[in-house]
Structures are given as C-alpha cells and as structure tokens.
N, CA, C and O of each residue as an XYZ file, in Angstrom:
744
protein
N     -17.855     38.629   -108.613
C     -18.672     37.585   -108.023
C     -17.985     37.009   -106.782
O     -18.640     36.749   -105.772
N     -16.692     36.815   -106.857
C     -15.921     36.285   -105.728
C     -16.045     37.202   -104.513
O     -16.118     36.741   -103.374
N     -16.067     38.511   -104.777
C     -16.146     39.479   -103.690
C     -17.461     39.342   -102.914
O     -17.466     39.460   -101.688
N     -18.573     39.093   -103.614
C     -19.859     38.932   -102.949
C     -19.869     37.738   -102.007
O     -20.416     37.817   -100.907
N     -19.263     36.623   -102.435
C     -19.235     35.427   -101.597
C     -18.479     35.684   -100.309
O     -18.880     35.199    -99.251
N     -17.393     36.439   -100.378
C     -16.600     36.744    -99.189
C     -17.270     37.797    -98.322
O     -17.010     37.868    -97.121
N     -18.118     38.602    -98.909
C     -18.776     39.680    -98.198
C     -19.933     39.170    -97.326
O     -20.248     39.783    -96.306
N     -20.559     38.066    -97.712
C     -21.736     37.536    -97.006
C     -21.455     37.207    -95.528
O     -22.223     37.640    -94.669
N     -20.396     36.466    -95.200
C     -20.139     36.188    -93.770
C     -19.897     37.466    -92.961
O     -20.295     37.549    -91.799
N     -19.253     38.447    -93.565
C     -18.995     39.711    -92.876
C     -20.315     40.440    -92.601
O     -20.526     40.945    -91.498
N     -21.208     40.498    -93.604
C     -22.507     41.143    -93.423
C     -23.331     40.412    -92.362
O     -24.009     41.040    -91.549
N     -23.265     39.080    -92.378
C     -24.003     38.301    -91.383
C     -23.479     38.594    -89.984
O     -24.257     38.741    -89.042
N     -22.168     38.677    -89.852
C     -21.573     38.977    -88.540
C     -22.007     40.362    -88.059
O     -22.330     40.539    -86.884
N     -22.015     41.340    -88.961
C     -22.475     42.684    -88.603
C     -23.937     42.660    -88.162
O     -24.313     43.312    -87.188
N     -24.754     41.901    -88.892
C     -26.170     41.793    -88.551
C     -26.349     41.195    -87.160
O     -27.141     41.700    -86.365
N     -25.620     40.127    -86.863
C     -25.738     39.485    -85.554
C     -25.298     40.426    -84.436
O     -25.891     40.433    -83.357
N     -24.270     41.210    -84.691
C     -23.823     42.199    -83.698
C     -24.937     43.214    -83.440
O     -25.208     43.564    -82.291
N     -25.584     43.687    -84.514
C     -26.676     44.656    -84.354
C     -27.857     44.050    -83.593
O     -28.429     44.691    -82.712
N     -28.216     42.814    -83.939
C     -29.322     42.143    -83.240
C     -28.995     41.990    -81.763
O     -29.833     42.261    -80.904
N     -27.782     41.558    -81.471
C     -27.385     41.356    -80.069
C     -27.364     42.665    -79.292
O     -27.737     42.687    -78.119
N     -26.937     43.748    -79.917
C     -26.951     45.049    -79.237
C     -28.374     45.420    -78.826
O     -28.618     45.853    -77.699
N     -29.301     45.242    -79.754
C     -30.703     45.586    -79.461
C     -31.272     44.629    -78.417
O     -31.973     45.050    -77.497
N     -30.966     43.334    -78.565
C     -31.482     42.331    -77.617
C     -31.006     42.637    -76.204
O     -31.802     42.609    -75.265
N     -29.729     42.927    -76.041
C     -29.163     43.230    -74.717
C     -29.751     44.532    -74.167
O     -30.016     44.645    -72.971
N     -29.949     45.500    -75.043
C     -30.561     46.771    -74.625
C     -31.970     46.524    -74.070
O     -32.328     47.061    -73.022
N     -32.757     45.719    -74.766
C     -34.116     45.402    -74.300
C     -34.068     44.608    -72.995
O     -34.876     44.831    -72.093
N     -33.130     43.695    -72.905
C     -32.988     42.889    -71.699
C     -32.689     43.793    -70.502
O     -33.233     43.591    -69.416
N     -31.835     44.778    -70.700
C     -31.491     45.698    -69.621
C     -32.654     46.625    -69.266
O     -32.834     46.990    -68.104
N     -33.441     47.003    -70.280
C     -34.597     47.865    -70.020
C     -35.610     47.178    -69.115
O     -36.287     47.831    -68.320
N     -35.712     45.855    -69.239
C     -36.706     45.109    -68.458
C     -36.052     44.213    -67.414
O     -36.539     43.117    -67.133
N     -34.967     44.676    -66.850
C     -34.350     43.911    -65.762
C     -35.094     44.215    -64.466
O     -35.895     45.148    -64.405
N     -34.831     43.441    -63.455
C     -35.541     43.589    -62.169
C     -35.418     45.001    -61.649
O     -34.381     45.619    -61.891
N     -36.374     45.554    -60.967
C     -37.666     44.989    -60.605
C     -38.706     45.129    -61.716
O     -39.779     44.532    -61.625
N     -38.408     45.910    -62.772
C     -39.383     46.107    -63.848
C     -39.351     44.906    -64.787
O     -38.293     44.539    -65.298
N     -40.493     44.306    -65.009
C     -40.559     43.179    -65.943
C     -41.418     43.566    -67.137
O     -42.242     44.478    -67.065
N     -41.209     42.861    -68.219
C     -41.959     43.120    -69.446
C     -43.421     42.712    -69.243
O     -43.687     41.687    -68.615
N     -44.367     43.492    -69.762
C     -45.788     43.152    -69.585
C     -46.155     41.762    -70.136
O     -47.055     41.104    -69.614
N     -45.460     41.325    -71.181
C     -45.721     39.997    -71.743
C     -44.724     38.954    -71.221
O     -44.657     37.837    -71.734
N     -43.968     39.325    -70.217
C     -42.967     38.467    -69.581
C     -41.856     38.016    -70.526
O     -41.275     36.944    -70.354
N     -41.573     38.838    -71.512
C     -40.440     38.546    -72.393
C     -39.157     38.718    -71.590
O     -39.033     39.627    -70.769
N     -38.201     37.818    -71.847
C     -36.910     37.915    -71.164
C     -35.807     38.394    -72.110
O     -34.716     38.743    -71.659
N     -36.083     38.414    -73.415
C     -35.145     38.850    -74.442
C     -33.829     38.066    -74.378
O     -32.748     38.645    -74.479
N     -33.933     36.764    -74.213
C     -32.751     35.900    -74.230
C     -32.530     35.384    -75.656
O     -33.421     35.462    -76.502
N     -31.329     34.858    -75.906
C     -31.046     34.276    -77.213
C     -31.961     33.086    -77.480
O     -32.431     32.902    -78.602
N     -32.211     32.287    -76.463
C     -33.077     31.124    -76.622
C     -34.505     31.548    -76.962
O     -35.143     30.960    -77.835
N     -34.993     32.560    -76.276
C     -36.345     33.038    -76.530
C     -36.459     33.620    -77.942
O     -37.455     33.399    -78.631
N     -35.447     34.354    -78.362
C     -35.433     34.896    -79.719
C     -35.447     33.754    -80.737
O     -36.148     33.818    -81.747
N     -34.667     32.714    -80.458
C     -34.627     31.533    -81.316
C     -35.997     30.850    -81.383
O     -36.445     30.457    -82.461
N     -36.656     30.712    -80.239
C     -37.940     30.020    -80.177
C     -39.086     30.823    -80.788
O     -39.998     30.257    -81.390
N     -39.031     32.142    -80.629
C     -40.165     32.973    -81.024
C     -40.032     33.575    -82.426
O     -41.006     33.610    -83.178
N     -38.845     34.043    -82.777
C     -38.727     34.844    -84.000
C     -37.888     34.216    -85.111
O     -38.190     34.407    -86.289
N     -36.852     33.476    -84.761
C     -35.926     32.960    -85.778
C     -35.391     31.607    -85.305
O     -34.505     31.545    -84.453
N     -35.930     30.538    -85.858
C     -35.576     29.195    -85.382
C     -34.135     28.798    -85.688
O     -33.660     27.774    -85.196
N     -33.442     29.583    -86.482
C     -32.039     29.273    -86.782
C     -31.073     30.240    -86.095
O     -29.884     30.260    -86.412
N     -31.577     31.036    -85.163
C     -30.740     32.067    -84.552
C     -29.520     31.481    -83.838
O     -28.413     31.998    -83.987
N     -29.710     30.410    -83.069
C     -28.572     29.797    -82.365
C     -27.553     29.250    -83.357
O     -26.347     29.351    -83.129
N     -28.033     28.671    -84.457
C     -27.111     28.166    -85.480
C     -26.328     29.304    -86.130
O     -25.155     29.141    -86.466
N     -26.966     30.440    -86.304
C     -26.279     31.610    -86.852
C     -25.192     32.092    -85.891
O     -24.087     32.440    -86.308
N     -25.522     32.108    -84.604
C     -24.570     32.595    -83.602
C     -23.313     31.729    -83.509
O     -22.208     32.250    -83.354
N     -23.483     30.406    -83.604
C     -22.325     29.523    -83.453
C     -21.643     29.218    -84.786
O     -20.630     28.519    -84.815
N     -22.191     29.737    -85.891
C     -21.549     29.558    -87.192
C     -21.941     28.298    -87.939
O     -21.329     27.981    -88.959
N     -22.941     27.568    -87.463
C     -23.396     26.372    -88.183
C     -24.182     26.742    -89.430
O     -24.267     25.957    -90.375
N     -24.751     27.929    -89.429
C     -25.470     28.427    -90.603
C     -24.874     29.774    -90.987
O     -24.689     30.653    -90.145
N     -24.581     29.918    -92.259
C     -24.039     31.184    -92.750
C     -25.020     31.876    -93.683
O     -24.671     32.851    -94.348
N     -26.235     31.376    -93.730
C     -27.250     31.950    -94.608
C     -27.879     33.168    -93.938
O     -28.298     33.122    -92.781
N     -27.932     34.254    -94.700
C     -28.544     35.488    -94.206
C     -30.045     35.246    -94.013
O     -30.696     34.716    -94.914
N     -30.605     35.619    -92.863
C     -32.052     35.486    -92.678
C     -32.796     36.301    -93.746
O     -32.337     37.363    -94.166
N     -33.940     35.786    -94.168
C     -34.692     36.517    -95.191
C     -35.350     37.752    -94.587
O     -35.318     37.963    -93.375
N     -35.942     38.553    -95.451
C     -36.524     39.826    -95.058
C     -37.599     39.641    -93.989
O     -37.614     40.360    -92.990
N     -38.487     38.690    -94.194
C     -39.589     38.474    -93.250
C     -39.072     38.015    -91.888
O     -39.607     38.412    -90.852
N     -38.039     37.185    -91.888
C     -37.458     36.745    -90.615
C     -36.887     37.932    -89.850
O     -37.026     38.010    -88.629
N     -36.246     38.858    -90.561
C     -35.716     40.051    -89.892
C     -36.844     40.927    -89.347
O     -36.708     41.530    -88.283
N     -37.941     40.995    -90.071
C     -39.100     41.740    -89.567
C     -39.623     41.065    -88.296
O     -39.986     41.746    -87.337
N     -39.662     39.730    -88.288
C     -40.097     38.991    -87.094
C     -39.163     39.253    -85.917
O     -39.619     39.453    -84.791
N     -37.863     39.251    -86.176
C     -36.878     39.535    -85.122
C     -37.098     40.950    -84.587
O     -37.110     41.168    -83.375
N     -37.271     41.909    -85.503
C     -37.485     43.301    -85.096
C     -38.768     43.441    -84.280
O     -38.805     44.189    -83.302
N     -39.809     42.729    -84.675
C     -41.064     42.772    -83.909
C     -40.870     42.178    -82.516
O     -41.332     42.739    -81.523
N     -40.188     41.049    -82.452
C     -39.930     40.413    -81.148
C     -39.126     41.350    -80.249
O     -39.422     41.488    -79.062
N     -38.110     41.989    -80.820
C     -37.255     42.879    -80.032
C     -37.882     44.251    -79.798
O     -37.287     45.115    -79.154
N     -39.098     44.442    -80.332
C     -39.818     45.706    -80.182
C     -38.978     46.881    -80.674
O     -38.857     47.908    -80.006
N     -38.407     46.700    -81.850
C     -37.533     47.718    -82.445
C     -38.317     48.949    -82.860
O     -39.480     48.869    -83.256
N     -37.658     50.074    -82.760
C     -38.209     51.296    -83.345
C     -38.081     51.172    -84.862
O     -37.411     50.263    -85.353
N     -38.705     52.060    -85.593
C     -38.587     52.042    -87.056
C     -37.133     52.180    -87.494
O     -36.697     51.527    -88.441
N     -36.395     53.027    -86.804
C     -34.991     53.240    -87.151
C     -34.175     51.971    -86.888
O     -33.365     51.570    -87.723
N     -34.387     51.346    -85.737
C     -33.655     50.109    -85.421
C     -33.995     49.009    -86.423
O     -33.105     48.299    -86.893
N     -35.286     48.864    -86.752
C     -35.704     47.858    -87.725
C     -35.062     48.100    -89.086
O     -34.555     47.174    -89.718
N     -35.090     49.355    -89.529
C     -34.496     49.675    -90.827
C     -32.988     49.467    -90.823
O     -32.418     49.050    -91.832
N     -32.332     49.753    -89.693
C     -30.890     49.494    -89.583
C     -30.587     48.005    -89.744
O     -29.626     47.634    -90.418
N     -31.408     47.150    -89.124
C     -31.223     45.701    -89.279
C     -31.385     45.290    -90.739
O     -30.569     44.538    -91.271
N     -32.433     45.782    -91.381
C     -32.688     45.425    -92.777
C     -31.563     45.894    -93.687
O     -31.118     45.147    -94.559
N     -31.110     47.099    -93.496
C     -30.047     47.649    -94.345
C     -28.733     46.921    -94.099
O     -27.984     46.666    -95.043
N     -28.442     46.585    -92.850
C     -27.227     45.825    -92.536
C     -27.226     44.485    -93.260
O     -26.181     44.017    -93.710
N     -28.406     43.867    -93.371
C     -28.526     42.582    -94.047
C     -28.567     42.722    -95.568
O     -28.520     41.722    -96.284
N     -28.654     43.950    -96.061
C     -28.676     44.170    -97.503
C     -30.067     44.222    -98.104
O     -30.230     44.065    -99.314
N     -31.084     44.445    -97.256
C     -32.457     44.545    -97.733
C     -32.900     46.004    -97.737
O     -32.292     46.855    -97.087
N     -33.962     46.275    -98.474
C     -34.551     47.606    -98.464
C     -35.284     47.833    -97.154
O     -35.857     46.908    -96.579
N     -35.259     49.059    -96.699
C     -35.976     49.381    -95.470
C     -37.474     49.460    -95.756
O     -37.898     49.532    -96.910
N     -38.251     49.445    -94.702
C     -39.702     49.539    -94.816
C     -40.065     51.001    -94.993
O     -39.578     51.864    -94.262
N     -40.923     51.274    -95.967
C     -41.349     52.646    -96.193
C     -42.479     52.982    -95.239
O     -43.511     52.311    -95.229
N     -42.291     53.997    -94.454
C     -43.322     54.467    -93.541
C     -43.872     55.777    -94.066
O     -43.195     56.805    -94.038
N     -45.095     55.731    -94.541
C     -45.698     56.929    -95.079
C     -46.457     57.647    -93.977
O     -47.049     57.015    -93.102
N     -46.436     58.974    -94.027
C     -47.138     59.724    -92.988
C     -48.649     59.569    -93.146
O     -49.153     59.296    -94.236
N     -49.339     59.746    -92.062
C     -50.798     59.731    -92.111
C     -51.299     60.949    -92.874
O     -50.533     61.875    -93.137
N     -52.560     60.954    -93.226
C     -53.127     62.049    -94.018
C     -52.952     63.403    -93.342
O     -52.580     64.382    -93.988
N     -53.219     63.453    -92.054
C     -53.115     64.729    -91.344
C     -51.667     65.224    -91.320
O     -51.410     66.401    -91.572
N     -50.727     64.335    -91.021
C     -49.309     64.701    -90.993
C     -48.846     65.116    -92.377
O     -48.115     66.095    -92.528
N     -49.274     64.370    -93.384
C     -48.902     64.671    -94.768
C     -49.411     66.053    -95.174
O     -48.663     66.852    -95.737
N     -50.674     66.330    -94.891
C     -51.255     67.624    -95.264
C     -50.574     68.781    -94.547
O     -50.353     69.837    -95.140
N     -50.239     68.589    -93.275
C     -49.519     69.638    -92.543
C     -48.144     69.897    -93.148
O     -47.721     71.045    -93.282
N     -47.457     68.827    -93.508
C     -46.126     68.968    -94.104
C     -46.203     69.668    -95.459
O     -45.374     70.526    -95.764
N     -47.193     69.304    -96.269
C     -47.353     69.945    -97.586
C     -47.687     71.426    -97.411
O     -47.146     72.266    -98.129
N     -48.564     71.753    -96.476
C     -48.905     73.156    -96.228
C     -47.688     73.955    -95.781
O     -47.482     75.088    -96.215
N     -46.892     73.359    -94.917
C     -45.680     74.029    -94.443
C     -44.687     74.215    -95.601
O     -44.054     75.265    -95.711
N     -44.553     73.214    -96.449
C     -43.651     73.312    -97.596
C     -44.129     74.385    -98.574
O     -43.313     75.102    -99.153
N     -45.445     74.499    -98.761
C     -45.994     75.538    -99.649
C     -45.659     76.927    -99.127
O     -45.284     77.811    -99.898
N     -45.795     77.121    -97.814
C     -45.484     78.423    -97.222
C     -44.016     78.782    -97.446
O     -43.693     79.916    -97.800
N     -43.140     77.815    -97.237
C     -41.710     78.049    -97.442
C     -41.432     78.316    -98.913
O     -40.662     79.212    -99.255
N     -42.065     77.531    -99.781
C     -41.864     77.655   -101.226
C     -42.195     79.064   -101.709
O     -41.503     79.609   -102.569
N     -43.240     79.642   -101.161
C     -43.649     80.976   -101.608
C     -42.770     82.093   -101.072
O     -42.942     83.246   -101.467
N     -41.842     81.787   -100.190
C     -40.943     82.821    -99.663
C     -39.595     82.844   -100.365
O     -38.831     83.795   -100.203
N     -39.290     81.808   -101.146
C     -37.973     81.770   -101.792
C     -38.045     82.363   -103.192
O     -39.035     82.170   -103.897
N     -36.999     83.086   -103.601
C     -37.018     83.743   -104.911
C     -36.585     82.832   -106.075
O     -36.608     83.254   -107.231
N     -36.204     81.624   -105.779
C     -35.713     80.710   -106.807
C     -36.814     79.731   -107.229
O     -37.746     79.481   -106.465
N     -36.709     79.182   -108.433
C     -37.712     78.197   -108.854
C     -37.747     77.021   -107.884
O     -36.709     76.469   -107.522
N     -38.943     76.651   -107.474
C     -39.087     75.546   -106.529
C     -40.378     74.793   -106.749
O     -41.332     75.302   -107.337
N     -40.383     73.555   -106.258
C     -41.531     72.678   -106.445
C     -41.674     71.805   -105.195
O     -40.673     71.429   -104.586
N     -42.900     71.486   -104.814
C     -43.168     70.588   -103.688
C     -43.708     69.288   -104.273
O     -44.692     69.283   -105.012
N     -43.039     68.182   -103.925
C     -43.419     66.868   -104.425
C     -43.624     65.959   -103.217
O     -42.806     65.955   -102.297
N     -44.724     65.180   -103.215
C     -44.961     64.279   -102.091
C     -44.290     62.928   -102.312
O     -43.599     62.734   -103.312
N     -44.488     62.003   -101.392
C     -43.816     60.710   -101.449
C     -44.292     59.848   -102.612
O     -43.609     58.897   -102.989
N     -45.444     60.161   -103.182
C     -45.945     59.439   -104.361
C     -45.538     60.119   -105.660
O     -46.028     59.756   -106.729
N     -44.651     61.098   -105.577
C     -44.187     61.895   -106.709
C     -45.283     62.778   -107.289
O     -45.212     63.186   -108.448
N     -46.289     63.068   -106.486
C     -47.329     63.996   -106.920
C     -46.853     65.422   -106.708
O     -46.313     65.751   -105.652
N     -47.050     66.269   -107.709
C     -46.662     67.674   -107.608
C     -47.734     68.380   -106.788
O     -48.896     68.436   -107.190
N     -47.346     68.912   -105.654
C     -48.285     69.564   -104.756
C     -48.267     71.082   -104.870
O     -49.255     71.738   -104.539
N     -47.164     71.646   -105.331
C     -47.090     73.100   -105.483
C     -45.863     73.469   -106.307
O     -44.845     72.776   -106.309
N     -46.007     74.593   -107.007
C     -44.879     75.196   -107.740
C     -44.926     76.689   -107.431
O     -46.003     77.282   -107.364
N     -43.777     77.279   -107.249
C     -43.801     78.716   -107.008
C     -43.767     79.476   -108.341
O     -43.545     78.891   -109.401
N     -43.987     80.758   -108.259
C     -44.074     81.604   -109.464
C     -42.790     81.537   -110.306
O     -42.892     81.411   -111.526
N     -41.592     81.613   -109.719
C     -40.383     81.503   -110.548
C     -40.287     80.167   -111.314
O     -39.754     80.130   -112.424
N     -40.792     79.094   -110.734
C     -40.786     77.800   -111.426
C     -41.731     77.858   -112.625
O     -41.383     77.417   -113.720
N     -42.941     78.409   -112.407
C     -43.896     78.567   -113.501
C     -43.304     79.420   -114.626
O     -43.438     79.087   -115.803
N     -42.654     80.514   -114.253
C     -42.086     81.421   -115.253
C     -40.929     80.777   -116.008
O     -40.837     80.901   -117.229
N     -40.054     80.097   -115.293
C     -38.885     79.489   -115.923
C     -39.275     78.434   -116.944
O     -38.710     78.384   -118.037
N     -40.228     77.601   -116.596
C     -40.591     76.497   -117.480
C     -41.878     76.753   -118.263
O     -42.379     75.858   -118.944
N     -42.412     77.968   -118.171
C     -43.596     78.369   -118.921
C     -44.756     77.400   -118.692
O     -45.378     76.918   -119.638
N     -45.028     77.132   -117.441
C     -46.098     76.211   -117.062
C     -47.305     77.045   -116.648
O     -47.160     77.990   -115.872
N     -48.489     76.716   -117.149
C     -49.687     77.479   -116.764
C     -49.899     77.449   -115.244
O     -49.640     76.440   -114.589
N     -50.374     78.570   -114.703
C     -50.562     78.681   -113.259
C     -51.658     77.775   -112.717
O     -51.625     77.418   -111.540
N     -52.629     77.392   -113.541
C     -53.743     76.585   -113.060
C     -53.469     75.083   -113.068
O     -54.381     74.291   -112.828
N     -52.238     74.683   -113.338
C     -51.924     73.258   -113.462
C     -51.489     72.614   -112.141
O     -51.327     71.395   -112.078
N     -51.297     73.411   -111.090
C     -50.901     72.854   -109.782
C     -51.833     71.731   -109.349
O     -53.031     71.761   -109.630
N     -51.276     70.747   -108.668
C     -52.003     69.606   -108.094
C     -52.641     68.681   -109.127
O     -53.419     67.799   -108.762
N     -52.331     68.864   -110.390
C     -52.901     68.005   -111.416
C     -51.850     67.118   -112.075
O     -52.162     66.374   -113.005
N     -50.632     67.189   -111.610
C     -49.537     66.457   -112.241
C     -48.778     65.620   -111.228
O     -48.843     65.863   -110.023
N     -48.065     64.641   -111.734
C     -47.029     64.003   -110.944
C     -45.716     64.248   -111.680
O     -45.720     64.843   -112.758
N     -44.618     63.812   -111.130
C     -43.317     64.110   -111.725
C     -43.158     63.504   -113.116
O     -42.477     64.081   -113.964
N     -43.772     62.356   -113.362
C     -43.684     61.733   -114.685
C     -44.411     62.605   -115.700
O     -43.882     62.890   -116.775
N     -45.634     63.029   -115.354
C     -46.376     63.927   -116.252
C     -45.583     65.195   -116.518
O     -45.482     65.651   -117.657
N     -45.030     65.752   -115.472
C     -44.320     67.018   -115.579
C     -43.163     66.929   -116.565
O     -42.937     67.856   -117.342
N     -42.434     65.826   -116.540
C     -41.260     65.701   -117.405
C     -41.561     65.154   -118.790
O     -40.825     65.440   -119.735
N     -42.630     64.369   -118.934
C     -42.853     63.703   -120.215
C     -44.088     64.182   -120.973
O     -44.318     63.751   -122.103
N     -44.880     65.058   -120.380
C     -46.036     65.599   -121.071
C     -45.545     66.504   -122.198
O     -44.842     67.484   -121.950
N     -45.916     66.175   -123.437
C     -45.423     66.923   -124.594
C     -46.025     68.322   -124.687
O     -45.486     69.180   -125.387
N     -47.123     68.559   -123.996
C     -47.737     69.882   -124.020
C     -46.991     70.868   -123.135
O     -47.177     72.079   -123.262
N     -46.160     70.369   -122.252
C     -45.394     71.235   -121.348
C     -43.952     71.330   -121.832
O     -43.371     70.326   -122.245
N     -43.375     72.513   -121.786
C     -42.012     72.693   -122.308
C     -40.900     72.380   -121.302
O     -39.743     72.723   -121.546
N     -41.226     71.742   -120.189
C     -40.203     71.555   -119.149
C     -39.041     70.693   -119.618
O     -37.889     70.979   -119.292
N     -39.327     69.641   -120.380
C     -38.254     68.745   -120.818
C     -37.270     69.469   -121.734
O     -36.056     69.353   -121.566
N     -37.788     70.198   -122.680
C     -36.892     70.896   -123.604
C     -36.142     72.031   -122.915
O     -35.016     72.355   -123.293
N     -36.764     72.631   -121.910
C     -36.109     73.746   -121.214
C     -35.155     73.290   -120.113
O     -34.351     74.086   -119.626
N     -35.232     72.046   -119.724
C     -34.347     71.591   -118.649
C     -33.127     70.841   -119.180
O     -32.335     70.324   -118.393
N     -32.966     70.776   -120.493
C     -31.766     70.148   -121.051
C     -30.652     71.175   -121.115
O     -30.896     72.378   -121.018
N     -29.456     70.707   -121.275
C     -28.316     71.617   -121.251
C     -27.711     71.800   -122.634
O     -26.508     71.627   -122.830
N     -28.566     72.155   -123.593
C     -28.037     72.507   -124.905
C     -27.670     73.989   -124.887
O     -27.899     74.673   -123.890
N     -27.116     74.473   -125.961
C     -26.619     75.849   -126.003
C     -27.730     76.863   -125.776
O     -27.549     77.821   -125.024
N     -28.873     76.664   -126.415
C     -29.989     77.595   -126.273
C     -30.484     77.637   -124.831
O     -30.717     78.713   -124.280
N     -30.641     76.478   -124.231
C     -31.123     76.421   -122.846
C     -30.144     77.075   -121.889
O     -30.537     77.776   -120.957
N     -28.856     76.834   -122.134
C     -27.839     77.425   -121.265
C     -27.876     78.951   -121.363
O     -27.801     79.638   -120.345
N     -27.991     79.482   -122.583
C     -28.075     80.934   -122.762
C     -29.332     81.494   -122.103
O     -29.294     82.548   -121.468
N     -30.453     80.773   -122.261
C     -31.701     81.229   -121.650
C     -31.564     81.242   -120.123
O     -32.049     82.162   -119.464
N     -30.912     80.235   -119.568
C     -30.698     80.174   -118.119
C     -29.849     81.356   -117.641
O     -30.139     81.975   -116.617
N     -28.796     81.653   -118.407
C     -27.916     82.766   -118.020
C     -28.620     84.109   -118.107
O     -28.309     85.020   -117.340
N     -29.564     84.247   -119.031
C     -30.285     85.513   -119.207
C     -31.483     85.648   -118.276
O     -32.048     86.733   -118.137
N     -31.871     84.541   -117.635
C     -33.044     84.548   -116.764
C     -32.810     85.473   -115.581
O     -31.749     85.421   -114.960
N     -33.812     86.345   -115.250
C     -33.621     87.326   -114.147
C     -33.550     86.673   -112.784
O     -33.393     87.362   -111.776
C-alpha cells in the first residue's frame, strides 16, 4: 500500500510530461504563418481554460490528484490527439485505453483475410473476432477437437470451451491421455 502512495506523484509527473510533449508538438504544428482553423493556440492557459481547470495547479504542484478518465479524454480531444496518443495518456495515468472497434467493412475484410491464411496452414487454427465470436476453424482444428464441420460461425469462445456437447474442454487439458493423444496426432 505504501508503494502505491509513492508511485502516484511519479505517474502524475510522467503524465504531465506526456501532455506537454503533445501540447508543444501541436503548438509547433500551428505556428506562424499557419494557424489553427479554430484559432487554438495550444497554450497551458488555454488547456486549463478549455479542457482541465486544474491543469495549472497540477503543473506547479498545488494539486497531486491524478485527473480522472473523462478529464484525460477532454485533454486528448483539445490537443487533437491521435488514438495512439490518447491511449498513451490514459495508460500513463493508469487507466484503460479506449477500445476502437473496426467498422463492419474493415472487420469483414480482416476476417476474410484471416480465413484465407487459416486455410493455408497445416496446424490447428481458429479465427476469433474482437467480441470473441468464432469466425472460422480450419480442418486440423476440427479434427483435433472432433468438432462438427457445420458448427462454424455459430459459437463464441465461451460456448466453444464450456459447451458439454463439444469435447474441446476434455481434449485441451494436459492429463496423461490427452498428452498421449497429442503426441500421436499426425
């Protein structure tokens, strides 16, 4: 517990360094003669006024409280952060990053590409999407776990592992029988 209390000021200092790096980068991007379309100047005062009313207090050490998740999102929006920059700020502060899911078209293209790759490999393989939905299994996977071929796209990972009608759970344990079966598998 003592370690966490000492770690907070260090994490806050790291966060402020990251924010300042991005702020200065944006300020330089929109230096004369190019100005920001919304006339943002990306100054510490402007950041304090627009996104985080305690920013100046954080900088001078009057406040040692880590900004909450929403405040960091506001700061990232003000600084026009990329997804990577925003997630870096959140992770530096000890928060979870924002999950960015692909659009339907991008998702479908990625799944199709993964299916093509899956069918070229000789080892058991499975394609799972970001929602843990099973999108494809190759023939060696079906053979290894004795899964019917018509079950594709009807399961998620929870169903796959806990459905009592499927032998995957018993076959994926490392007991003596399973180990011998694995060693004998072609």
